[in-house]
MDAnalysis code that builds the backbone (N, CA, C; Angstrom):
import MDAnalysis as mda
import numpy as np

u = mda.Universe.empty(420, n_residues=140, atom_resindex=np.repeat(np.arange(140), 3), trajectory=True)
u.add_TopologyAttr("name", ["N", "CA", "C"] * 140)
u.add_TopologyAttr("resid", np.arange(1, 141))
u.add_TopologyAttr("resname", ["UNK", "UNK", "UNK", "UNK", "UNK", "UNK", "UNK", "UNK", "UNK", "UNK", "UNK", "UNK", "UNK", "UNK", "UNK", "UNK", "UNK", "UNK", "UNK", "UNK", "UNK", "UNK", "UNK", "UNK", "UNK", "UNK", "UNK", "UNK", "UNK", "UNK", "UNK", "UNK", "UNK", "UNK", "UNK", "UNK", "UNK", "UNK", "UNK", "UNK", "UNK", "UNK", "UNK", "UNK", "UNK", "UNK", "UNK", "UNK", "UNK", "UNK", "UNK", "UNK", "UNK", "UNK", "UNK", "UNK", "UNK", "UNK", "UNK", "UNK", "UNK", "UNK", "UNK", "UNK", "UNK", "UNK", "UNK", "UNK", "UNK", "UNK", "UNK", "UNK", "UNK", "UNK", "UNK", "UNK", "UNK", "UNK", "UNK", "UNK", "UNK", "UNK", "UNK", "UNK", "UNK", "UNK", "UNK", "UNK", "UNK", "UNK", "UNK", "UNK", "UNK", "UNK", "UNK", "UNK", "UNK", "UNK", "UNK", "UNK", "UNK", "UNK", "UNK", "UNK", "UNK", "UNK", "UNK", "UNK", "UNK", "UNK", "UNK", "UNK", "UNK", "UNK", "UNK", "UNK", "UNK", "UNK", "UNK", "UNK", "UNK", "UNK", "UNK", "UNK", "UNK", "UNK", "UNK", "UNK", "UNK", "UNK", "UNK", "UNK", "UNK", "UNK", "UNK", "UNK", "UNK", "UNK", "UNK", "UNK"])
u.atoms.positions = np.array([
    [4.869, 14.638, -17.785],
    [5.078, 14.671, -16.353],
    [5.667, 13.334, -15.919],
    [6.769, 13.355, -15.196],
    [7.365, 12.139, -14.673],
    [8.271, 12.513, -13.504],
    [7.792, 12.245, -12.292],
    [8.564, 12.528, -11.085],
    [8.530, 11.291, -10.210],
    [9.683, 10.894, -9.666],
    [9.749, 9.699, -8.830],
    [10.238, 10.060, -7.435],
    [9.650, 9.406, -6.443],
    [10.055, 9.560, -5.049],
    [10.107, 8.175, -4.416],
    [10.966, 7.999, -3.434],
    [10.953, 6.797, -2.619],
    [10.291, 7.170, -1.300],
    [9.227, 6.442, -0.954],
    [8.481, 6.759, 0.262],
    [8.510, 5.565, 1.225],
    [8.300, 5.871, 2.507],
    [8.242, 4.823, 3.530],
    [6.843, 4.222, 3.499],
    [6.669, 3.168, 2.722],
    [5.368, 2.517, 2.559],
    [5.572, 1.123, 2.016],
    [4.724, 0.215, 2.473],
    [4.643, -1.089, 1.827],
    [3.594, -0.977, 0.744],
    [3.631, -1.876, -0.215],
    [2.693, -1.799, -1.326],
    [2.321, -3.215, -1.768],
    [1.021, -3.436, -1.918],
    [0.497, -4.702, -2.418],
    [-0.545, -4.381, -3.485],
    [-0.908, -5.385, -4.266],
    [-1.845, -5.153, -5.362],
    [-2.832, -6.299, -5.503],
    [-4.003, -5.948, -5.967],
    [-5.052, -6.914, -6.272],
    [-5.565, -6.605, -7.664],
    [-5.536, -7.592, -8.544],
    [-6.013, -7.421, -9.915],
    [-5.368, -6.218, -10.601],
    [-4.059, -6.028, -10.365],
    [-3.330, -4.955, -11.028],
    [-3.540, -3.576, -10.436],
    [-4.245, -3.482, -9.308],
    [-4.496, -2.195, -8.643],
    [-3.712, -2.168, -7.335],
    [-2.746, -1.260, -7.253],
    [-1.870, -1.194, -6.083],
    [-2.433, -0.270, -5.007],
    [-2.087, -0.609, -3.763],
    [-2.383, 0.257, -2.627],
    [-1.098, 0.468, -1.837],
    [-0.963, 1.650, -1.281],
    [0.168, 1.971, -0.417],
    [-0.273, 1.843, 1.027],
    [0.546, 1.201, 1.850],
    [0.317, 1.093, 3.286],
    [1.364, 1.969, 3.946],
    [0.948, 3.123, 4.462],
    [1.879, 4.074, 5.047],
    [1.738, 4.115, 6.561],
    [2.770, 4.586, 7.221],
    [2.742, 4.733, 8.670],
    [4.124, 4.544, 9.247],
    [4.255, 4.858, 10.542],
    [5.572, 4.753, 11.180],
    [6.038, 3.300, 11.326],
    [7.315, 3.138, 11.574],
    [7.880, 1.802, 11.791],
    [7.161, 1.115, 12.937],
    [6.886, -0.178, 12.774],
    [6.273, -0.972, 13.822],
    [4.761, -0.903, 13.898],
    [4.119, -0.162, 12.982],
    [2.669, 0.010, 13.046],
    [1.902, -1.171, 12.440],
    [2.587, -2.009, 11.657],
    [1.931, -3.180, 11.091],
    [1.821, -3.193, 9.578],
    [2.641, -2.406, 8.880],
    [2.584, -2.370, 7.409],
    [2.867, -3.746, 6.808],
    [3.972, -4.344, 7.221],
    [4.342, -5.653, 6.668],
    [3.362, -6.733, 7.099],
    [2.890, -6.659, 8.335],
    [1.921, -7.643, 8.827],
    [0.628, -7.581, 8.016],
    [0.118, -6.382, 7.781],
    [-1.103, -6.251, 6.992],
    [-0.861, -6.679, 5.549],
    [0.287, -6.317, 4.987],
    [0.620, -6.762, 3.630],
    [0.628, -8.280, 3.552],
    [1.222, -8.935, 4.537],
    [1.288, -10.398, 4.557],
    [-0.109, -11.014, 4.634],
    [-0.988, -10.441, 5.459],
    [-2.353, -10.960, 5.553],
    [-3.124, -10.734, 4.255],
    [-2.873, -9.623, 3.564],
    [-3.517, -9.394, 2.267],
    [-2.984, -10.389, 1.228],
    [-1.679, -10.638, 1.241],
    [-1.090, -11.622, 0.320],
    [-1.715, -12.993, 0.555],
    [-1.978, -13.337, 1.804],
    [-2.632, -14.603, 2.125],
    [-4.046, -14.668, 1.546],
    [-4.662, -13.502, 1.284],
    [-6.010, -13.425, 0.703],
    [-5.967, -13.323, -0.822],
    [-4.786, -13.462, -1.441],
    [-4.707, -13.453, -2.893],
    [-4.092, -12.201, -3.499],
    [-3.689, -11.249, -2.665],
    [-3.015, -10.058, -3.168],
    [-1.589, -10.421, -3.558],
    [-0.902, -9.496, -4.226],
    [0.480, -9.707, -4.636],
    [1.370, -8.628, -4.037],
    [2.583, -9.014, -3.662],
    [3.560, -8.069, -3.141],
    [4.055, -7.166, -4.266],
    [4.150, -5.886, -3.983],
    [4.850, -4.945, -4.856],
    [6.150, -4.557, -4.160],
    [6.036, -4.078, -2.916],
    [7.227, -3.668, -2.183],
    [6.946, -3.676, -0.688],
    [7.963, -3.957, 0.107],
    [7.820, -3.936, 1.561],
    [8.700, -2.843, 2.154],
    [8.098, -2.000, 2.930],
    [8.747, -0.960, 3.729],
    [9.113, 0.302, 2.950],
    [9.673, 0.183, 1.779],
    [9.968, 1.343, 0.936],
    [9.453, 1.080, -0.466],
    [8.862, 2.098, -1.058],
    [8.271, 1.969, -2.388],
    [8.675, 3.164, -3.233],
    [9.030, 2.903, -4.465],
    [9.286, 3.983, -5.423],
    [7.964, 4.306, -6.102],
    [7.539, 5.556, -6.000],
    [6.323, 6.009, -6.662],
    [6.718, 6.985, -7.764],
    [6.103, 6.796, -8.919],
    [6.399, 7.630, -10.073],
    [5.114, 8.249, -10.594],
    [5.116, 9.566, -10.715],
    [3.967, 10.285, -11.267],
    [4.119, 10.367, -12.778],
    [3.051, 9.982, -13.450],
    [2.982, 10.087, -14.912],
    [1.671, 10.745, -15.264],
    [1.511, 11.063, -16.529],
    [0.264, 11.696, -16.969],
    [-0.951, 10.862, -16.607],
    [-0.831, 9.543, -16.640],
    [-1.973, 8.675, -16.370],
    [-2.132, 8.316, -14.895],
    [-1.309, 8.885, -14.000],
    [-1.479, 8.642, -12.573],
    [-0.186, 8.322, -11.855],
    [-0.322, 7.678, -10.695],
    [0.801, 7.323, -9.843],
    [1.068, 5.822, -9.969],
    [2.337, 5.448, -10.091],
    [2.724, 4.052, -10.267],
    [3.734, 3.657, -9.190],
    [3.674, 2.388, -8.760],
    [4.515, 1.909, -7.672],
    [5.367, 0.729, -8.099],
    [6.575, 0.680, -7.551],
    [7.491, -0.435, -7.765],
    [8.441, -0.503, -6.571],
    [9.125, -1.611, -6.417],
    [10.075, -1.779, -5.311],
    [11.455, -1.273, -5.718],
    [12.197, -0.729, -4.757],
    [13.621, -0.475, -5.026],
    [14.297, -1.804, -5.368],
    [15.239, -1.792, -6.269],
    [15.858, -3.027, -6.747],
    [16.492, -3.824, -5.602],
    [16.969, -3.154, -4.573],
    [17.659, -3.845, -3.473],
    [16.730, -4.680, -2.597],
    [15.407, -4.397, -2.628],
    [14.471, -5.150, -1.781],
    [13.345, -5.808, -2.577],
    [13.423, -5.757, -3.892],
    [12.361, -6.343, -4.726],
    [12.206, -7.828, -4.423],
    [10.958, -8.248, -4.226],
    [10.677, -9.653, -3.977],
    [10.989, -10.123, -2.574],
    [11.129, -9.184, -1.641],
    [11.426, -9.553, -0.258],
    [10.430, -8.877, 0.682],
    [10.063, -9.575, 1.746],
    [9.208, -9.012, 2.785],
    [9.734, -9.473, 4.136],
    [9.674, -8.563, 5.113],
    [10.097, -8.912, 6.463],
    [8.912, -9.466, 7.235],
    [9.081, -10.651, 7.775],
    [8.062, -11.251, 8.630],
    [8.629, -11.256, 10.039],
    [8.050, -10.422, 10.898],
    [8.552, -10.279, 12.268],
    [8.584, -11.648, 12.954],
    [9.712, -11.964, 13.531],
    [9.893, -13.248, 14.208],
    [10.419, -14.340, 13.292],
    [10.391, -14.107, 11.979],
    [10.886, -15.088, 10.996],
    [12.117, -14.537, 10.286],
    [12.027, -13.276, 9.857],
    [13.111, -12.636, 9.116],
    [12.662, -12.252, 7.719],
    [13.618, -12.062, 6.846],
    [13.342, -11.681, 5.459],
    [13.042, -12.944, 4.656],
    [11.926, -12.931, 3.929],
    [11.591, -14.049, 3.044],
    [11.414, -13.522, 1.626],
    [11.637, -14.395, 0.679],
    [11.510, -14.054, -0.729],
    [10.162, -14.542, -1.240],
    [9.523, -13.717, -2.068],
    [8.278, -14.126, -2.705],
    [8.116, -13.370, -4.018],
    [7.256, -13.868, -4.892],
    [7.040, -13.168, -6.164],
    [6.522, -11.759, -5.919],
    [6.868, -10.864, -6.824],
    [6.365, -9.496, -6.694],
    [6.023, -8.921, -8.058],
    [5.221, -7.885, -8.035],
    [4.820, -7.151, -9.245],
    [5.536, -5.811, -9.250],
    [5.578, -5.172, -10.397],
    [6.247, -3.874, -10.502],
    [5.469, -2.952, -11.423],
    [5.664, -1.671, -11.213],
    [5.113, -0.621, -12.066],
    [3.597, -0.731, -12.224],
    [2.909, -0.760, -11.085],
    [1.449, -0.864, -11.096],
    [0.815, 0.455, -10.686],
    [-0.366, 0.773, -11.235],
    [-1.047, 2.017, -10.866],
    [-1.551, 1.960, -9.426],
    [-1.364, 3.068, -8.710],
    [-1.801, 3.175, -7.317],
    [-3.218, 3.735, -7.280],
    [-4.122, 3.003, -6.636],
    [-5.520, 3.406, -6.532],
    [-5.888, 3.944, -5.160],
    [-5.063, 3.644, -4.123],
    [-5.451, 3.960, -2.759],
    [-4.226, 4.039, -1.859],
    [-4.308, 4.922, -0.868],
    [-3.329, 4.983, 0.211],
    [-4.056, 4.649, 1.499],
    [-3.536, 3.688, 2.254],
    [-4.090, 3.357, 3.564],
    [-3.106, 3.844, 4.612],
    [-3.559, 4.802, 5.429],
    [-2.725, 5.329, 6.495],
    [-2.925, 4.480, 7.743],
    [-1.835, 3.967, 8.273],
    [-1.871, 3.129, 9.464],
    [-1.291, 3.917, 10.631],
    [-1.814, 3.663, 11.813],
    [-1.281, 4.332, 12.991],
    [-1.827, 5.724, 13.220],
    [-2.935, 6.054, 12.580],
    [-3.602, 7.345, 12.784],
    [-5.002, 7.071, 13.321],
    [-5.638, 8.066, 13.940],
    [-7.007, 7.846, 14.417],
    [-7.948, 7.470, 13.268],
    [-8.851, 6.534, 13.548],
    [-9.802, 6.060, 12.547],
    [-11.193, 6.579, 12.921],
    [-11.769, 7.388, 12.041],
    [-13.120, 7.896, 12.264],
    [-14.138, 6.799, 12.000],
    [-15.204, 6.815, 12.762],
    [-16.262, 5.821, 12.581],
    [-16.951, 5.984, 11.228],
    [-17.264, 7.203, 10.847],
    [-17.931, 7.495, 9.577],
    [-17.142, 8.599, 8.867],
    [-16.024, 8.253, 8.230],
    [-15.133, 9.276, 7.663],
    [-15.690, 9.906, 6.382],
    [-15.310, 11.149, 6.180],
    [-15.575, 11.829, 4.914],
    [-14.525, 11.376, 3.909],
    [-14.863, 11.305, 2.637],
    [-13.846, 10.957, 1.634],
    [-12.697, 11.968, 1.666],
    [-11.485, 11.462, 1.543],
    [-10.332, 12.357, 1.510],
    [-9.258, 11.766, 0.612],
    [-8.269, 12.586, 0.319],
    [-7.163, 12.140, -0.517],
    [-5.859, 12.654, 0.068],
    [-4.774, 12.094, -0.420],
    [-3.433, 12.508, -0.032],
    [-2.655, 12.758, -1.323],
    [-1.754, 13.714, -1.277],
    [-0.945, 14.035, -2.454],
    [0.411, 13.345, -2.328],
    [0.714, 12.487, -3.287],
    [1.976, 11.751, -3.306],
    [2.625, 11.986, -4.664],
    [3.850, 12.479, -4.657],
    [4.580, 12.792, -5.890],
    [3.737, 13.684, -6.803],
    [2.951, 14.556, -6.195],
    [2.149, 15.502, -6.963],
    [0.815, 14.966, -7.457],
    [0.481, 13.730, -7.117],
    [-0.760, 13.098, -7.580],
    [-1.682, 12.886, -6.385],
    [-2.944, 13.279, -6.514],
    [-3.923, 13.047, -5.444],
    [-4.455, 11.617, -5.536],
    [-4.381, 10.895, -4.410],
    [-4.810, 9.498, -4.314],
    [-5.839, 9.407, -3.186],
    [-6.948, 8.683, -3.376],
    [-7.879, 8.474, -2.260],
    [-7.143, 7.858, -1.075],
    [-7.565, 8.234, 0.135],
    [-6.857, 7.799, 1.330],
    [-7.849, 7.368, 2.404],
    [-7.552, 6.237, 3.051],
    [-8.367, 5.727, 4.153],
    [-7.469, 5.425, 5.342],
    [-7.971, 5.729, 6.542],
    [-7.261, 5.352, 7.764],
    [-7.710, 3.945, 8.147],
    [-6.747, 3.088, 8.478],
    [-7.023, 1.692, 8.822],
    [-6.245, 1.340, 10.089],
    [-6.876, 0.614, 10.995],
    [-6.162, 0.057, 12.148],
    [-5.562, -1.272, 11.708],
    [-4.270, -1.274, 11.439],
    [-3.605, -2.388, 10.762],
    [-3.727, -3.725, 11.467],
    [-3.723, -3.744, 12.786],
    [-3.658, -5.013, 13.502],
    [-5.020, -5.564, 13.891],
    [-6.103, -4.881, 13.521],
    [-7.435, -5.445, 13.775],
    [-7.635, -6.671, 12.886],
    [-8.304, -7.685, 13.386],
    [-8.543, -8.870, 12.551],
    [-9.266, -8.546, 11.231],
    [-10.115, -7.534, 11.228],
    [-10.879, -7.189, 10.022],
    [-10.129, -6.266, 9.074],
    [-8.898, -5.881, 9.385],
    [-8.162, -4.921, 8.563],
    [-8.060, -5.327, 7.088],
    [-7.740, -6.575, 6.743],
    [-7.663, -6.920, 5.320],
    [-8.998, -6.711, 4.588],
    [-10.099, -7.037, 5.234],
    [-11.412, -6.861, 4.603],
    [-11.710, -5.373, 4.446],
    [-11.336, -4.576, 5.438],
    [-11.542, -3.125, 5.349],
    [-10.731, -2.531, 4.203],
    [-9.504, -3.002, 4.026],
    [-8.679, -2.531, 2.906],
    [-9.350, -2.879, 1.582],
    [-9.849, -4.087, 1.460],
    [-10.523, -4.491, 0.222],
    [-11.746, -3.619, -0.048],
    [-12.516, -3.308, 0.974],
    [-13.690, -2.446, 0.791],
    [-13.272, -1.032, 0.424],
    [-12.205, -0.513, 1.033],
    [-11.711, 0.822, 0.689],
    [-11.221, 0.862, -0.759],
    [-10.548, -0.192, -1.210],
    [-10.100, -0.254, -2.604],
    [-11.291, -0.289, -3.536],
    [-12.307, -1.060, -3.193],
    [-13.508, -1.123, -4.014],
    [-14.129, 0.265, -4.148],
    [-14.281, 0.968, -3.028],
    [-14.865, 2.315, -3.053],
    [-14.013, 3.266, -3.898],
    [-12.683, 3.173, -3.752],
    [-11.780, 4.053, -4.516],
    [-11.833, 3.732, -6.002],
    [-12.047, 2.465, -6.351],
    [-12.070, 2.046, -7.753],
    [-13.332, 2.495, -8.484],
    [-14.428, 2.640, -7.740],
    [-15.675, 3.039, -8.401],
    [-15.926, 4.544, -8.331],
    [-15.098, 5.238, -7.561],
    [-15.288, 6.692, -7.405],
    [-14.909, 7.448, -8.659],
])
C-alpha cells in the first residue's frame, strides 16, 4: 500500500512523531507551529504537507518547493531546519468547535485512520494541549 496526497496542513514533530495542524487559512496553523517549535518541536512542513500511506502507517513530508520554510505573519517567509518522512501520530483540527470533555475520535487521511483532537489554536495553552493530545495518542 502506498498512496500520497498533498493536504492543506502544517506539520511539526516531537521526538520523531509528527502531528498535522489542519484548518482553514488564517486560523493559526503557522502560529501554533511556530510556538511548538519554540518549545523544542521541529518543522516538517508549513501550510501544505505531503502525506503518504504505507503499510506501517501515515508519513508526512514537505513539498520540495516549501521545504524548510515557514510563514511568520508580519515578518514573512523564514528558513529553518526541517524533518522529512516522519510517521503521523495525531491530527489537530483548528477552527472547529472544541468540546469540553470530548470522546476519542479519528480522521481518515490518505486511507489511514489517525487520532484527532480539536484545538483552539490561538489560546495561550494551545501548545501544551497539543503535547497532551500527542501523549494520549501515543499511548493509545
